[in-house]
C-alpha positions in Angstrom: -22.1 -34.7 -107.1 -25.0 -36.0 -109.0 -27.6 -34.7 -106.6 -26.3 -31.1 -106.8 -28.3 -28.2 -108.2 -26.3 -25.6 -110.1 -27.4 -22.1 -111.1 -25.1 -19.8 -113.1 -25.6 -16.3 -114.4 -23.9 -12.9 -114.9 -24.7 -10.2 -112.4 -24.3 -6.5 -113.2 -22.3 -5.8 -110.0 -18.6 -6.3 -109.1 -17.7 -9.4 -107.0 -17.1 -7.1 -103.9 -20.7 -5.9 -104.0 -22.1 -9.5 -104.5 -19.8 -10.6 -101.6 -21.4 -8.0 -99.3 -24.9 -9.3 -100.3 -23.8 -12.8 -99.3 -22.0 -12.0 -96.0 -23.9 -9.1 -94.4 -26.8 -10.7 -92.5 -29.4 -8.0 -93.3 -28.6 -8.3 -97.0 -28.4 -12.1 -97.0 -31.8 -12.4 -95.2 -33.4 -10.1 -97.9 -31.7 -12.1 -100.8 -32.1 -15.7 -99.6 -35.1 -15.2 -97.4 -34.3 -18.1 -95.1 -37.1 -19.2 -92.8 -36.6 -18.6 -89.1 -36.1 -22.4 -88.6 -33.3 -22.5 -91.0 -29.7 -22.1 -89.9 -26.8 -21.0 -92.0 -23.2 -21.6 -90.9 -20.1 -20.6 -92.8 -18.0 -23.7 -93.8 -15.4 -22.1 -96.1 -14.7 -18.5 -97.2 -12.3 -16.9 -99.7 -13.2 -13.2 -99.7 -14.8 -12.0 -103.0 -14.3 -15.4 -104.6 -16.2 -18.2 -102.9 -18.3 -18.9 -99.9 -19.9 -22.1 -98.6 -22.7 -22.2 -96.1 -24.0 -25.3 -94.3 -27.8 -25.0 -94.6 -29.8 -26.7 -91.9 -33.5 -26.9 -91.3 -33.7 -27.2 -87.5 -37.1 -26.0 -86.6 -40.3 -27.7 -85.5 -41.6 -29.8 -88.3 -38.1 -30.4 -89.9 -38.1 -33.8 -91.5 -36.6 -36.4 -89.2 -33.3 -37.5 -90.7 -33.3 -34.7 -93.2 -29.9 -34.0 -94.6 -28.1 -30.8 -94.2 -26.9 -29.3 -97.4 -24.0 -27.2 -98.6 -24.7 -24.0 -100.6 -21.6 -22.7 -102.4 -21.3 -19.4 -104.1 -18.5 -18.8 -106.6 -17.8 -15.3 -107.9 -15.6 -14.5 -110.9 -15.1 -11.0 -112.2 -16.1 -10.4 -115.8 -14.3 -8.2 -118.3 -17.0 -5.5 -118.0 -17.0 -5.1 -114.2 -19.7 -7.6 -113.5 -19.7 -11.0 -111.8 -20.0 -14.5 -113.2 -22.1 -16.1 -110.4 -22.3 -19.8 -109.7 -24.5 -21.3 -107.0 -24.2 -25.0 -106.1 -26.7 -26.5 -103.7 -25.7 -30.1 -102.7 -26.7 -32.5 -100.0 -24.1 -32.7 -97.3 -22.2 -36.0 -97.5 -22.9 -38.1 -94.4 -19.8 -39.7 -92.8 -19.6 -43.5 -92.8 -20.1 -45.2 -89.5 -16.9 -46.2 -87.8 -18.6 -49.3 -86.4 -20.8 -51.6 -88.5 -23.2 -54.3 -87.6 -22.4 -56.2 -90.8 -21.0 -59.6 -90.4 -17.5 -59.9 -91.6 -16.0 -62.7 -93.8 -16.5 -66.2 -92.4 -13.5 -67.6 -90.5 -12.5 -71.0 -91.7 -11.7 -73.5 -89.0 -8.5 -75.5 -89.5 
């Protein structure tokens, strides 16, 4: 995805500890500090390896038509007991409409 933002770094904690910070609500709130109007829903989860949240701004003042986004955390153990941490924040793809108001190809009369 070209609109994605990616952040990578090494953390001095094992993946299990980073996982707890991403999945226990009290720790997650302290780390990400989401506003009360933001909603996080788990989309996919592979314990101690990867986690994707759907991030939605649903409060008063949220931009009309604002896109939800996907925030994916990838955790890879390092040789020294730490974690290679990769965060990808991407706009959530919108599904194409099943119906369309576009005019189809012209029919030729015989």
